[in-house]
C-alpha positions, 0 to 999 in steps of 0.5 A: 816635887816641892820647893826646898830653897830660894837662893839669890846672887848679886852679879856684876851690874850691866851698864851704863845705859841711857835711854833719854836726856831725862835719864842720866847714864846708869848701871843696873843690878844683875841679880840671879834668882834660883828656885831649888826643888827637892828633886834637885831641879832648879829654875833660874831668872836673871833680872835687872829692874829690881829693888835695891840689894838691901830690899831684896836681902831683907825680904828674902826670909819672907819669900822663903816663907811663902815658897819653901815646902810648896808645890811649884805648880801653885803659881797662882797661889804664890802670885796672889800672895806676893802681889797682894791680890794683884794690888802691887808690883813686886820685882823680886816676886816677879823674878821668882815667878819666872824662875818657877815657870823655868823649873816647871818647864824643865820638870815637864820637859817642855818650853814654857809657852807650851805649858801655858797653851801655845798660839804660835811658835814665832813672832816679829821682832823690833830692834830697840835702841839706847839714846845716841848723840847724833842722827847719823848714829841712829841711821847707821844702826838702822841699816845694821839692824836691817842687815840682821833681819829686823823689819822694825826699829824703835827709837829712844830719841833725844826727848826734845820735840823739835830734835826728835822731829828732825831725827824721825824725818831723817830716819824715814828718808834713810830707810824708806818703807823698808822698816816699820818705825816706832818712837819712845821718848820715855814719858818726857814730852808735855802734852803740847810737845807730844801733839806736835811730834805725833802729827809728824809721826803720822805723816811719816807712817810710824807704827806707834807712839810710845810713852809720849807723856807721863804714864800717870797723866791718863787724861792727857793720854786720852786727850792725845789719842783723841787728837791723833790717828797714830796708835798710842802705847803707854802704861809701862811705868805705872807703879801699882799692880794689875788692877791699876792698869784697868783704868787705862782700858776703861778710859780709852787712853791707849791703843796698846798697853805696855807692861814690864813683866819683870816688875808686874808679877812675872809670867803669871800676871803678864798672862792676865794683863794680855787677856784683859787687854784682849777683852778691850780690843787693845794690844798687849805690846810688852816691854821685853827689854833686858837680860835673856831670861827676861826676854825669854819670859816675855817671849813665852807669854807673847807666843800664847796670845792673840794680841801681841804683834812684836817682841822688843829686842835691845840692840846691840844684841850682845849687850846683855849676853855675858851671863848666857850662852845664847842670844835672842835674835831674829831670822832674816824675815824678822821673826824670833822663833820659840826656844825648843829646850825646856823651861825658858829655853836658854842656857846660862853661862855658869862659868861667867856667873861664877866669875862675876858673882859679887855676893850671895844674899842670906837674908841678914841685914846688910851694913848701912842699908835700911829699907822697908820689909814686906809683911805678910 
């Protein structure tokens, strides 16, 4: 089996989303990457945290040059190429990596996690919110999530320390000890504000404190961790490749390392990140928020690892559902189970994709868009 083509389709975007006061409501591209084999089989990934459409289009000839004519089993060879030996992140390369694993799973008639080497077949889920305007909206959502089976909830709060402290107290009072709670202000606090919030989170028995200050402030994360007992999770917005994450581990800046698999290099690089974190006795709690194919890619990796406690599921569960026929959701005990179908394991809604396709990219220049190309 050889790769015969890579096709890229721009779909109607998702949104608007807002996760914190510091990030305005925004729409995010929906882009379908399809890897086609010479036997007619296909692998797919619908992604959203992409480069601009112009950048994807301009780099498409480069990606076709890397992949076409190659045996898709050589995923590590491809990963080394598109991440420049793990020095750089690459959103398009990540999507292609995920699509190739989908293709390989279908070729071998197995779910991806079994090809990777399974550790388990289910994992606990936590519900992950967008930003709401009132405490009561968060509380109402918590009860809905609990009714759906979730045993844990992560807030994307107001990102204002005093307001977030009030919210966290109100939420803990409302749900009692029936749910584990986490918070993610998306790197918006300064050190002083993060320390103030963190001390309250400890009293409220929150499970972790995520991205409290900018991920670039490694010294600040190390300082904050020395002042608090609550576990610190961070590093998802670190914008270099795999090698750049090692500084967080060497310096003791966090308890759980975050990663966005759809940017860092797909399934292939996520596996490496989880293994490196395990060697440092640190959890790999990956950012799996996004479309079903992205959720599934993270799920398959998590099911192969010892050091992943949760999968992150965006709520409402159907906000990314329009291009797939199924949802990733917890059972009544709060677990997400491994898909049983081959590849990523979730069927795409081809009628919807056809109806919502804006254009197919061809690698030729788009009028009015100028962006740097990747060079070999």
